[in-house]
C-alpha positions in Angstrom: 0.0 0.0 0.0 1.5 3.3 -1.0 0.8 6.6 0.8 1.3 9.6 -1.3 2.3 13.1 -0.2 0.1 16.0 -0.9 1.8 18.7 -3.0 0.4 22.3 -3.3 -0.4 23.3 -6.8 1.8 26.4 -6.7 5.2 27.2 -5.3 5.2 29.1 -2.1 1.8 27.8 -1.0 1.6 26.8 2.7 0.0 23.7 3.9 -2.4 25.4 6.3 -5.0 28.0 5.4 -3.8 31.4 6.4 -6.3 34.3 7.0 -8.8 34.2 4.1 -6.9 31.5 2.2 -8.6 28.1 1.9 -6.8 24.9 1.0 -8.5 22.0 -0.8 -7.6 18.6 -2.3 -9.1 18.2 -5.7 -10.0 15.0 -7.5 -12.1 13.5 -10.3 -15.0 11.1 -10.1 -16.7 10.1 -13.4 -15.2 13.2 -15.1 -16.6 15.6 -12.6 -14.2 17.7 -10.5 -14.6 17.8 -6.7 -12.7 19.3 -3.8 -12.6 18.7 -0.1 -11.2 20.8 2.7 -7.6 19.6 3.4 -7.9 19.8 7.2 -9.6 16.4 7.8 -7.6 14.6 5.0 -5.1 12.3 6.7 -3.5 10.8 3.6 -4.1 9.6 0.0 -3.4 5.9 -0.7 -3.7 3.4 -3.5 -6.9 1.3 -3.0 -5.9 -1.6 -0.7 -7.2 -5.2 -0.6 -10.8 -5.1 0.7 -12.8 -7.5 2.9 -16.6 -7.3 2.2 -18.9 -6.5 5.1 -22.5 -7.9 5.2 -25.4 -5.7 6.3 -23.4 -2.5 5.5 -24.6 0.4 3.4 -24.5 -0.2 -0.4 -21.9 2.5 -0.8 -19.3 0.6 1.3 -16.8 -1.5 -0.7 -15.5 -3.1 2.5 -12.8 -3.0 5.2 -9.1 -2.7 4.6 -5.9 -2.8 6.8 -4.1 0.5 7.0 -0.9 -0.1 9.0 -2.6 -2.3 11.5 -5.9 -0.3 11.7 -9.2 -1.2 10.2 -10.2 1.3 7.5 -13.7 1.3 5.8 -13.5 2.0 2.1 -16.4 3.9 0.6 -17.2 4.2 -3.2 -18.0 7.8 -4.1 -19.3 6.7 -7.5 -21.9 4.6 -5.8 -22.9 7.5 -3.5 -23.4 9.8 -6.5 -25.2 7.2 -8.6 -22.4 7.1 -11.2 -21.7 3.9 -13.2 -19.2 1.4 -11.7 -15.6 1.8 -12.8 -12.8 -0.7 -12.7 -9.9 0.5 -10.5 -6.7 1.4 -12.4 -3.3 2.9 -11.7 -4.9 6.3 -11.1 -7.5 5.2 -8.7 -7.0 6.4 -5.1 -8.6 6.4 -1.7 -8.7 9.7 0.1 -8.6 9.0 3.8 -10.7 11.5 5.7 -11.1 11.6 9.5 -14.4 13.1 10.7 -14.7 11.3 14.0 -14.1 8.0 12.1 -11.4 7.5 9.5 -12.9 6.6 6.1 -11.3 6.0 2.7 -13.3 7.5 -0.2 -12.4 6.0 -3.6 -11.9 8.5 -6.4 -10.9 8.1 -10.0 -7.9 10.4 -9.7 -6.4 13.0 -7.3 -5.4 16.1 -9.2 -3.7 18.5 -6.8 -3.9 20.6 -3.6 -5.0 24.2 -4.3 -5.1 27.4 -2.4 -8.0 29.8 -3.0 -9.2 33.0 -1.5 -12.3 32.7 0.7 -14.3 35.1 -1.6 -13.8 32.7 -4.5 -16.0 30.1 -2.8 -19.5 30.7 -4.2 -22.9 29.4 -2.9 -24.8 26.5 -4.5 -28.1 28.3 -4.7 -29.6 28.0 -8.2 -26.8 25.9 -9.7 -27.3 22.6 -11.5 -24.7 19.9 -10.6 -24.1 16.2 -11.1 -24.6 15.5 -7.4 -27.2 16.5 -4.8 -26.5 20.2 -3.9 -27.2 19.4 -0.3 -23.8 17.5 -0.3 -21.9 20.7 -1.4 -20.6 23.6 0.7 -20.0 25.7 -2.4 -18.4 25.8 -5.8 -15.2 27.2 -7.2 -15.1 28.7 -10.8 -12.2 28.9 -13.1 -9.7 27.6 -10.6 -6.6 25.5 -11.3 -7.6 25.1 -15.0 -11.1 23.8 -14.2 -14.3 25.6 -15.2 -16.1 24.5 -12.0 -15.1 22.5 -8.9 -17.7 21.2 -6.5 -16.7 21.4 -2.9 -18.0 18.5 -1.0 -19.4 18.6 2.6 -18.2 15.3 4.0 -20.0 15.8 7.3 -23.3 16.0 5.4 -22.4 13.1 3.1 -21.5 10.8 6.0 -24.6 11.8 7.9 -26.8 11.0 4.9 -25.2 7.7 3.9 -24.8 6.4 7.4 -27.9 8.1 8.9 -29.0 5.0 10.7 -25.8 4.5 12.6 -25.5 8.2 13.3 -29.0 8.3 14.9 -28.3 5.1 17.0 -24.9 6.5 18.1 -26.6 9.7 19.3 -29.3 7.8 21.2 -26.9 5.3 22.7 -28.8 2.3 21.4 -25.8 0.6 19.8 -24.4 -2.2 21.9 -20.9 -1.6 23.1 -18.1 -4.1 22.8 -19.1 -7.2 24.8 -17.9 -10.7 25.0 -21.3 -11.9 26.2 -22.0 -15.4 24.9 -25.3 -16.9 23.8 -27.0 -18.6 26.6 -25.2 -21.8 27.6 -26.7 -22.3 31.0 -28.0 -25.8 30.3 -25.4 -27.2 32.8 -27.5 -30.1 33.9 -27.9 -31.3 30.3 -24.2 -30.7 29.5 -23.2 -33.0 32.4 -24.8 -35.9 30.5 -23.1 -35.1 27.3 -19.7 -35.1 25.7 -18.5 -32.4 23.3 -16.2 -33.7 20.7 -14.2 -32.5 17.7 -14.5 -35.1 15.0 -12.1 -35.6 12.1 -11.5 -38.1 9.3 -8.4 -40.3 8.6 -8.6 -42.7 5.6 -12.4 -42.4 5.5 -12.9 -43.3 9.2 -14.2 -40.9 11.7 -12.3 -40.2 14.9 -12.9 -37.7 17.7 -11.3 -36.1 20.7 -12.7 -34.2 23.7 -13.0 -30.6 22.8 -11.6 -29.6 26.2 -8.2 -31.0 25.1 -8.3 -29.2 21.7 -6.4 -25.9 21.8 -7.1 -25.0 18.2 -7.5 -26.3 14.7 -5.4 -24.7 12.0 -4.5 -25.3 8.3 -1.4 -27.2 7.5 1.3 -24.6 6.9 3.1 -24.2 3.6 6.4 -24.8 5.3 7.1 -27.7 7.6 10.6 -27.9 9.2 11.9 -31.5 8.9 13.3 -33.2 12.0 16.5 -35.2 11.2 16.4 -39.0 12.0 12.8 -38.7 13.1 10.3 -41.6 13.0 8.0 -41.7 10.0 5.0 -40.5 12.1 6.8 -37.2 12.8 6.1 -34.9 9.8 8.2 -32.1 11.3 7.7 -28.8 13.1 5.5 -25.8 12.3 5.5 -22.3 13.8 2.4 -21.4 15.8 2.5 -18.0 17.3 6.2 -17.8 17.9 6.6 -21.3 19.2 7.5 -24.6 17.5 4.8 -27.3 17.4 5.6 -30.9 16.5 3.4 -32.4 13.8 2.4 -36.0 14.1 0.7 -38.0 11.3 -2.3 -39.9 12.6 -2.2 -42.0 9.4 1.3 -43.2 10.4 0.4 -43.7 14.1 -2.5 -45.9 13.0 -0.5 -47.8 10.5 -2.4 -46.4 7.5 -1.0 -45.7 4.0 0.5 -42.2 3.5 -1.3 -39.6 1.5 -0.2 -36.2 0.2 -1.6 -33.3 2.3 -4.2 -31.0 0.5 -6.3 -27.9 1.2 -8.7 -30.0 3.4 -6.0 -31.3 5.7 -6.0 -29.8 9.2 -3.8 -29.8 12.2 -5.7 -30.5 15.5 -3.6 -29.0 18.3 -4.0 -31.1 21.4 -2.9 -30.4 24.9 -1.1 -33.4 26.4 -0.1 -32.9 30.1 2.5 -30.0 29.9 2.9 -30.0 26.2 1.0 -29.5 22.9 1.2 -31.5 19.7 -0.4 -31.1 16.3 -2.3 -34.2 15.0 -2.4 -34.0 11.2 -5.8 -35.3 9.9 -7.3 -35.6 6.4 -10.1 -33.2 7.3 -12.0 -31.9 10.3 -15.7 -32.9 10.1 -17.8 -31.6 13.0 -18.1 -30.5 16.6 -20.4 -32.9 18.2 -22.5 -32.8 21.4 -23.4 -36.4 22.2 -25.2 -38.1 25.1 -22.9 -40.2 27.3 -25.2 -43.1 27.0 -24.4 -43.4 23.3 -20.7 -43.9 24.1 -19.3 -47.4 24.8 -15.9 -48.5 26.0 -13.6 -50.0 23.3 -13.9 -53.9 23.5 -10.7 -55.2 25.1 -10.3 -57.7 22.3 -9.8 -54.8 19.8 -7.0 -53.2 21.8 -3.7 -53.6 19.9 -1.7 -56.6 21.1 -3.4 -56.4 24.5 -2.1 -52.9 25.2 -4.5 -50.0 26.2 -5.3 -48.5 22.8 -5.2 -44.8 21.9 -8.9 -45.3 21.0 -10.7 -46.0 24.2 -14.4 -45.4 23.3 -16.8 -45.8 20.4 -19.6 -43.3 19.9 -22.8 -44.6 18.3 -24.7 -42.0 16.2 -27.7 -42.3 13.8 -29.1 -45.3 15.6 -25.7 -47.1 15.3 -25.3 -46.6 11.6 -22.4 -44.2 12.2 -19.5 -45.0 14.5 -17.0 -42.5 15.7 -13.8 -43.7 17.5 -12.9 -41.5 20.4 -9.1 -41.0 21.0 -8.0 -40.6 24.6 -5.5 -37.8 24.9 -4.0 -39.4 28.1 -3.5 -42.7 26.4 -2.1 -41.0 23.3 0.5 -39.3 25.6 1.8 -42.7 26.7 1.9 -44.2 23.2 5.5 -45.4 22.7 5.5 -44.0 19.2 4.5 -40.6 20.4 7.0 -40.7 23.2 9.8 -41.5 20.7 8.6 -38.6 18.5 8.6 -36.1 21.3 12.1 -37.1 22.5 13.4 -36.6 18.9 11.8 -33.1 18.7 12.6 -32.1 22.3 16.3 -31.9 21.6 15.9 -29.3 18.8 14.5 -26.4 20.9 13.2 -25.5 24.3 10.1 -24.0 22.6 9.0 -27.2 21.0 6.1 -27.5 23.4 4.1 -25.3 25.6 3.9 -25.8 29.4 0.6 -25.7 31.2 1.6 -22.5 33.0 2.4 -20.9 29.6 -1.1 -21.8 28.4 -2.7 -20.4 31.6 -0.9 -17.1 31.1 -1.9 -16.9 27.5 -5.6 -17.7 28.1 -6.3 -14.3 29.7 -4.9 -12.5 26.7 -6.5 -14.6 24.0 -9.9 -15.6 22.6 -10.6 -18.9 21.1 -12.6 -18.5 17.9 -14.3 -20.9 15.4 -13.5 -19.5 11.9 -15.9 -20.0 9.1 -16.3 -18.8 5.5 -19.2 -17.0 3.8 -18.7 -15.9 0.2 -15.2 -14.5 0.1 -15.2 -13.4 3.7 -13.8 -14.9 6.9 -16.0 -14.8 10.1 -15.6 -16.1 13.6 -17.6 -17.0 16.7 -16.2 -17.5 20.1 -15.9 -21.3 20.6 -17.9 -21.3 23.9 -20.9 -19.9 22.0 -20.9 -22.8 19.4 -23.0 -25.7 20.7 -21.8 -28.0 17.8 -21.1 -28.1 14.1 -22.8 -30.7 11.9 -23.0 -31.7 8.3 -25.9 -30.3 6.2 -28.2 -33.2 5.4 -29.2 -34.0 1.8 -32.7 -32.6 2.5 -34.2 -30.3 5.1 -37.8 -30.6 6.1 -39.6 -27.4 5.0 -42.3 -26.1 7.4 -45.4 -24.4 6.1 -45.8 -20.8 7.2 -42.3 -20.7 8.7 -40.5 -17.4 8.6 -38.9 -16.6 5.2 -35.4 -16.7 6.7 -35.8 -20.3 7.9 -34.6 -22.9 5.4 -36.3 -25.8 7.2 -35.8 -28.1 10.2 -33.7 -31.2 10.7 -33.8 -34.0 13.3 -30.7 -33.6 15.5 -30.6 -36.7 17.7 -34.3 -36.7 18.4 -34.7 -32.9 18.6 -36.1 -30.5 16.0 -33.5 -28.0 14.9 -34.6 -24.9 13.0 -32.0 -24.1 10.3 -31.2 -20.7 8.8 -29.1 -20.0 5.7 -26.4 -17.6 7.0 -25.9 -16.2 3.5 -29.6 -15.3 3.4 -29.4 -13.8 6.9 -26.5 -11.6 5.8 -27.9 -10.6 2.4 -25.2 -12.6 0.5 -25.9 -14.3 -2.9 -27.1 -17.9 -2.6 -25.0 -20.9 -3.7 -25.7 -24.6 -4.5 -25.5 -27.0 -1.6 -22.1 -28.8 -1.3 -20.3 -31.2 1.0 -18.1 -28.5 2.5 -21.0 -26.6 4.0 -21.7 -27.1 7.7 -24.5 -26.2 10.2 -23.2 -24.2 13.2 -25.5 -24.6 16.2 -26.0 -21.8 18.7 -28.2 -21.6 21.7 -30.5 -18.5 21.3 -32.8 -17.7 24.3 -32.8 -21.4 25.2 -33.6 -22.5 21.6 -30.9 -24.4 19.6 -30.8 -22.9 16.1 -28.6 -23.9 13.2 -27.0 -21.6 10.7 -25.6 -22.9 7.4 -22.1 -21.6 6.5 -19.9 -22.2 3.4 -17.2 -24.0 5.4 -15.8 -24.2 8.9 -12.0 -23.8 8.4 -10.3 -23.7 11.8 -10.3 -22.9 15.5 -7.9 -20.1 16.3 -6.5 -18.5 19.5 -6.5 -14.8 18.7 -4.6 -12.3 20.9 -7.0 -9.8 22.4 -4.6 -7.1 21.2 -5.5 -8.0 17.6 -9.3 -7.6 18.3 -10.8 -4.2 17.9 -14.1 -2.5 17.5 -15.4 -2.8 13.9 -16.3 0.5 12.3 -20.0 1.3 12.9 -21.6 1.3 9.5 -25.2 0.3 10.2 -27.3 -0.5 13.3 -27.6 -4.2 12.5 -23.9 -4.6 11.4 -22.7 -2.7 14.5 -24.5 -5.2 16.8 -24.0 -8.5 14.9 -20.5 -7.8 13.6 -19.3 -5.3 16.2 -15.7 -6.6 16.5 -13.0 -7.5 14.0 -9.7 -9.5 14.4 -7.0 -7.8 12.4 -4.3 -10.5 11.8 -1.6 -9.2 9.4 -2.9 -10.3 6.0 -6.2 -11.5 7.4 -9.3 -9.8 8.7 -11.9 -11.9 10.6 -15.2 -10.4 11.4 -16.5 -11.6 14.8 -20.2 -12.5 15.1 -22.1 -11.9 18.3 -24.7 -14.8 18.3 -27.1 -12.8 20.5 -27.9 -10.8 17.4 -28.2 -13.6 14.8 -32.0 -13.6 15.3 -34.1 -10.7 16.3 -36.1 -10.8 19.6 -39.3 -10.7 17.5 -38.3 -13.8 15.5 -37.1 -15.9 18.5 -40.7 -16.8 19.5 -41.3 -18.2 16.0 -38.0 -20.2 16.3 -39.1 -21.6 19.6 -42.4 -22.7 18.1 -40.6 -24.4 15.2 -38.4 -26.4 17.6 -41.4 -27.9 19.3 
């Protein structure tokens, strides 16, 4: 991203307005010449990469990263009703701070000009390409242009973001909170297990979610460990520490397979260390009754030893079996012990101690990351009840609210399902096997939301999470925070605002 200096149009001009001299930045949009007071202009930049924001005003292109800060990018062409225009080498974003920094996309910046105050004429009776209410005046025959329209950005922002401005003044916008959706079904939770399930060679395995620190994509670079066993894939860097990667395929004696975009690393806490278990793909987050879980038959334990797999979970009336891996048993696996000894000699940072984890927890938030359209979104892991596959068919309910796709049977309970794309006014797509249903508890009612894919579970430093720019009332509540991670921007969802209070009674009726 390039920041450009602002150069006055004439030698000897000063940067600040002196006496009756006014200073403006001039620019072109759709062939029309505009000017803005230089005082609130922070800088002029090339248009950066942009992350789209659902539920925002139509004039917003999205959010960008400006030296570690979140910057909304606004299309002036769209505000003025001009035709869309592909960005080129001349396109710029003029960053203006009027209480909130905003980047306004223009076709070309021309110059900085100094004019006498008496050269600024009123807009009464003139005909212009834009609403005269957005202008503070016009300049005639200045800097080679017949007419320059001087924009009032205070008025423009108030008009385009009127909803958010009104809410901000009335104090109705929710502040930054970390309040989770209701999860006070503790009695029920005591009779259930919450598991992260994943696939290896077509077979489903799972591990207690309490032992899963995060789920991340396999990195492009894996550091090889000399003379290591075959089940040690190497080391990866995870937030300034080295994490040993172990292949579950190799540990289970299965044939090797090249890693691909669906491969995931499940980071598991083992006593005072952490290891990354490399899987073919992560399937779901399950909440299962304890009475559907059986101990592994002793005859199936390998060579009479206590196996890594110590329980079997029966789902779908026994048609689906999930093998549950014991983290404690895995720790004592001789293959794993050999791998850790090999890795341990390479660096003191190859694993994290329990005390390190405790100190990090207060400064981090654990987030389930999912995709919708081209954007990345996240929900705090404690707000997610479970994550399940989308069935081939949903049962449609007559007279159900328009935003409800249908209902499914989730282990004997009726689960209303909403398409998250429809909820966020995003274009629809065909159903596919990467989509998942994320289940939240909303006012005591379990509700599912279809997302394009669930990609990972991340621990995000709180220092990287900031308030999202307030662009509309609904957006400010539902997507009130954003995680700004170098080249990534993850918009954080507050589940409390996924369904309005008025619609929750209808959801409760569907679930019964």
